[in-house]
Backbone as a chain_set.jsonl record, in Angstrom:
{"seq": "MNIYSPSLAYHLSYTIYEVADIFEKETNRNYPLAISLYELLLQLPFIEHRRGKWYKRLCIDFEHLKLPKWALQAALRGLQDSNILVS", "coords": {"N": [[33.225, 203.818, -66.262], [34.134, 201.379, -68.552], [32.518, 198.405, -69.035], [33.382, 196.456, -70.706], [36.07, 196.549, -70.938], [39.42, 195.537, -71.701], [41.088, 195.159, -69.493], [39.349, 194.753, -67.301], [38.045, 192.438, -68.17], [40.214, 190.671, -68.219], [40.833, 190.529, -65.471], [38.454, 189.456, -64.434], [38.452, 186.982, -65.731], [40.772, 185.861, -64.65], [40.01, 185.722, -61.99], [37.934, 183.835, -62.126], [39.458, 181.622, -62.829], [41.007, 181.334, -60.477], [38.979, 180.69, -58.643], [38.102, 178.245, -59.701], [40.398, 176.776, -59.2], [40.343, 176.718, -56.413], [38.08, 175.119, -56.008], [39.092, 172.688, -56.789], [40.797, 171.921, -54.805], [41.944, 169.895, -52.045], [40.145, 169.936, -49.839], [37.706, 170.655, -50.928], [37.216, 169.417, -53.523], [35.408, 169.604, -55.673], [35.009, 168.709, -58.493], [33.231, 168.662, -60.765], [32.171, 171.293, -60.762], [34.502, 172.803, -61.034], [35.275, 171.936, -63.577], [33.198, 173.025, -65.099], [33.774, 175.736, -64.785], [36.313, 175.912, -66.008], [35.574, 175.223, -68.609], [33.993, 177.43, -69.201], [35.938, 179.467, -69.083], [37.508, 178.718, -71.264], [35.94, 179.425, -73.349], [36.239, 182.087, -73.543], [38.106, 184.873, -74.865], [40.443, 185.622, -73.482], [43.514, 185.946, -71.596], [45.461, 184.284, -72.956], [47.895, 183.036, -72.487], [47.416, 181.247, -70.469], [45.746, 179.267, -71.344], [46.608, 176.686, -72.132], [47.245, 175.556, -69.655], [44.705, 175.531, -68.524], [43.381, 173.669, -70.141], [44.886, 171.437, -69.445], [44.273, 171.181, -66.69], [41.556, 170.702, -66.944], [41.569, 168.186, -68.196], [42.795, 166.673, -66.155], [40.887, 166.916, -64.112], [38.721, 165.575, -65.3], [39.866, 163.034, -65.307], [39.998, 162.578, -62.54], [37.314, 162.201, -62.07], [36.949, 159.804, -63.229], [36.596, 159.728, -66.016], [37.925, 159.042, -68.63], [37.62, 159.169, -71.442], [36.438, 161.655, -71.873], [38.447, 163.235, -70.921], [40.406, 162.746, -72.837], [39.122, 163.852, -75.084], [39.081, 166.541, -74.305], [41.816, 167.048, -74.266], [42.445, 166.727, -76.963], [40.949, 168.822, -78.026], [42.387, 170.904, -76.918], [44.809, 170.636, -78.282], [44.017, 171.436, -80.773], [43.317, 174.039, -80.454], [43.642, 177.213, -81.572], [44.135, 179.496, -80.184], [45.94, 179.174, -78.184], [48.931, 180.224, -76.83], [52.145, 179.621, -77.956], [55.447, 179.155, -77.044]], "CA": [[34.062, 202.663, -66.526], [33.637, 200.504, -69.604], [32.498, 197.028, -68.512], [33.988, 195.583, -71.693], [37.488, 196.873, -71.07], [40.294, 194.353, -71.626], [41.612, 194.998, -68.144], [38.304, 194.152, -66.477], [37.853, 191.067, -68.649], [41.364, 189.902, -67.751], [40.706, 190.294, -64.028], [37.349, 188.524, -64.222], [38.907, 185.656, -66.16], [41.734, 185.374, -63.671], [39.245, 185.387, -60.781], [37.262, 182.563, -62.399], [40.507, 180.602, -62.739], [41.348, 181.14, -59.058], [37.847, 179.995, -58.016], [38.183, 176.853, -60.157], [41.518, 176.184, -58.469], [39.87, 176.477, -55.044], [37.168, 173.97, -56.034], [39.861, 171.463, -56.993], [41.635, 171.622, -53.641], [41.649, 168.675, -51.3], [38.992, 170.058, -48.944], [36.471, 170.805, -51.71], [37.139, 168.363, -54.541], [34.199, 169.759, -56.477], [35.54, 168.672, -59.851], [32.257, 169.086, -61.783], [32.089, 172.751, -60.811], [35.763, 173.279, -61.6], [35.196, 171.667, -65.014], [32.308, 174.035, -65.676], [34.485, 177.016, -64.814], [37.34, 175.835, -67.052], [34.882, 175.28, -69.905], [33.631, 178.836, -69.385], [37.172, 180.208, -69.395], [37.994, 178.369, -72.598], [35.081, 180.095, -74.325], [36.594, 183.503, -73.538], [39.35, 185.129, -75.606], [41.382, 186.335, -72.626], [44.593, 185.227, -70.912], [45.888, 183.218, -73.855], [49.054, 182.323, -71.947], [46.967, 180.256, -69.48], [44.806, 178.318, -71.945], [47.179, 175.341, -72.061], [47.087, 175.089, -68.276], [43.278, 175.257, -68.3], [43.085, 172.373, -70.769], [45.53, 170.408, -68.629], [43.469, 171.009, -65.478], [40.309, 170.088, -67.382], [41.861, 166.759, -68.387], [43.042, 166.068, -64.838], [39.611, 166.828, -63.392], [37.976, 164.463, -65.895], [40.492, 161.806, -64.808], [39.548, 162.4, -61.15], [35.926, 161.726, -62.128], [36.978, 158.522, -63.951], [36.041, 159.962, -67.347], [39.102, 159.167, -69.49], [37.267, 159.566, -72.811], [36.216, 163.104, -71.854], [39.785, 163.825, -70.764], [41.04, 162.675, -74.15], [38.472, 164.846, -75.942], [39.56, 167.863, -73.891], [43.205, 167.159, -74.703], [42.419, 166.937, -78.413], [40.492, 170.207, -78.234], [43.512, 171.765, -76.591], [45.784, 170.564, -79.36], [43.463, 172.119, -81.944], [42.988, 175.422, -80.104], [44.594, 178.153, -82.188], [44.33, 180.627, -79.279], [46.99, 178.881, -77.212], [50.219, 180.826, -77.181], [53.253, 178.673, -77.876], [56.74, 179.853, -77.103]], "C": [[33.386, 201.779, -67.57], [33.678, 199.056, -69.101], [33.122, 196.037, -69.487], [35.479, 195.856, -71.873], [38.331, 195.601, -70.954], [40.817, 194.103, -70.217], [40.592, 194.315, -67.232], [38.089, 192.693, -66.881], [38.985, 190.167, -68.188], [41.195, 189.546, -66.275], [39.554, 189.352, -63.709], [37.75, 187.105, -64.619], [39.863, 185.055, -65.139], [41.022, 184.965, -62.373], [38.514, 184.056, -60.953], [38.262, 181.417, -62.295], [40.854, 180.299, -61.281], [40.237, 180.387, -58.321], [37.853, 178.524, -58.427], [39.28, 176.111, -59.405], [41.109, 175.847, -57.033], [38.957, 175.252, -55.02], [37.895, 172.657, -56.25], [40.643, 171.042, -55.748], [41.085, 170.448, -52.853], [40.396, 168.782, -50.432], [37.679, 170.135, -49.712], [36.244, 169.642, -52.66], [35.836, 168.409, -55.33], [34.624, 169.846, -57.944], [34.502, 169.059, -60.905], [32.139, 170.615, -61.883], [33.362, 173.346, -61.394], [35.772, 173.076, -63.115], [34.321, 172.71, -65.704], [33.008, 175.383, -65.79], [35.587, 177.014, -65.878], [36.711, 175.888, -68.443], [34.458, 176.718, -70.211], [34.851, 179.654, -69.793], [37.642, 179.95, -70.827], [37.113, 178.933, -73.702], [35.437, 181.573, -74.462], [37.935, 183.722, -74.235], [40.434, 185.822, -74.781], [42.409, 185.383, -72.02], [45.054, 184.016, -71.725], [47.05, 182.406, -73.281], [48.685, 181.3, -70.886], [46.111, 179.152, -70.089], [45.331, 176.877, -71.885], [47.021, 174.738, -70.67], [45.628, 174.745, -67.983], [42.874, 173.93, -68.938], [43.687, 171.237, -69.951], [44.71, 170.125, -67.373], [42.135, 170.343, -65.816], [40.496, 168.58, -67.554], [42.059, 166.05, -67.051], [41.742, 165.916, -64.063], [38.728, 165.725, -63.969], [38.549, 163.133, -65.43], [40.074, 161.529, -63.359], [38.133, 161.833, -61.104], [35.803, 160.407, -62.89], [36.288, 158.633, -65.306], [37.187, 160.131, -68.357], [38.776, 159.581, -70.93], [37.05, 161.077, -72.898], [37.551, 163.824, -71.711], [40.517, 163.835, -72.105], [40.44, 163.706, -75.103], [38.939, 166.253, -75.595], [40.996, 168.074, -74.355], [43.277, 167.414, -76.214], [41.934, 168.338, -78.762], [41.623, 171.184, -77.961], [44.559, 171.787, -77.683], [45.326, 171.33, -80.601], [43.18, 173.591, -81.69], [44.058, 176.372, -80.645], [44.859, 179.372, -81.303], [45.396, 180.375, -78.221], [48.293, 179.495, -77.706], [51.322, 179.798, -76.965], [54.549, 179.45, -77.969], [57.871, 178.867, -77.253]], "O": [[32.197, 201.477, -67.465], [34.748, 198.541, -68.778], [33.365, 194.887, -69.121], [36.075, 195.431, -72.863], [37.99, 194.695, -70.193], [40.969, 192.954, -69.802], [40.939, 193.404, -66.48], [37.966, 191.818, -66.023], [38.747, 189.021, -67.806], [41.391, 188.397, -65.88], [39.668, 188.529, -62.8], [37.424, 186.143, -63.923], [39.767, 183.874, -64.807], [41.395, 183.977, -61.74], [38.48, 183.242, -60.03], [37.951, 180.364, -61.738], [40.98, 179.135, -60.9], [40.519, 179.543, -57.471], [37.633, 177.649, -57.59], [39.106, 174.955, -59.02], [41.492, 174.804, -56.505], [39.051, 174.432, -54.107], [37.354, 171.601, -55.921], [41.101, 169.902, -55.667], [39.921, 170.069, -52.984], [39.656, 167.806, -50.306], [36.641, 169.72, -49.197], [35.214, 168.97, -52.608], [35.238, 167.372, -55.618], [34.6, 170.917, -58.55], [34.858, 169.735, -61.87], [32.02, 171.156, -62.983], [33.3, 174.298, -62.172], [36.227, 173.949, -63.854], [34.671, 173.215, -66.771], [32.847, 176.088, -66.786], [35.772, 178.012, -66.574], [37.252, 176.522, -69.349], [34.556, 177.166, -71.354], [34.794, 180.439, -70.74], [38.115, 180.858, -71.51], [37.501, 178.919, -74.87], [34.985, 182.236, -75.396], [38.803, 182.851, -74.197], [41.261, 186.542, -75.34], [42.191, 184.174, -71.946], [45.039, 182.882, -71.246], [47.169, 181.214, -73.563], [49.552, 180.55, -70.437], [45.784, 178.187, -69.399], [44.565, 175.953, -71.613], [46.704, 173.557, -70.526], [45.347, 173.778, -67.275], [42.116, 173.158, -68.35], [43.061, 170.19, -69.784], [44.476, 168.967, -67.029], [41.644, 169.511, -65.052], [39.664, 167.793, -67.101], [41.547, 164.95, -66.846], [41.522, 164.888, -63.422], [38.057, 165.014, -63.22], [37.794, 162.193, -65.182], [39.825, 160.381, -62.993], [37.796, 161.07, -60.199], [34.696, 159.944, -63.165], [35.507, 157.765, -65.699], [37.399, 161.226, -68.879], [39.573, 160.269, -71.569], [37.435, 161.705, -73.885], [37.764, 164.884, -72.299], [41.169, 164.818, -72.459], [41.169, 164.36, -75.848], [39.168, 167.069, -76.488], [41.35, 169.17, -74.79], [44.081, 168.225, -76.676], [42.45, 168.966, -79.686], [41.798, 172.167, -78.681], [45.134, 172.835, -77.98], [46.147, 171.812, -81.381], [42.836, 174.321, -82.62], [45.216, 176.335, -80.23], [45.713, 180.195, -81.63], [45.719, 181.273, -77.442], [48.695, 179.303, -78.854], [51.408, 179.182, -75.902], [54.73, 180.291, -78.85], [59.033, 179.267, -77.32]]}, "num_chains": 1, "name": "protein.A"}
């Protein structure tokens, strides 16, 4: 099995997204860890159709941590990201 296969990369990226989602839930509320996972995901070239959602979640998590300037920076990065698929 090729560890660099697109299928494996897709599934790993999706798993990271699901873990970030779990850390945001009401019982955990570990926003710094979720932010780290979203930042990692946004460095990867996979699952382009989810990138907009990841930027949105990143902004919301920064807002939860009372970091509006960081949320704005993340939103601006999202607007400039050429890897986001727009339909």
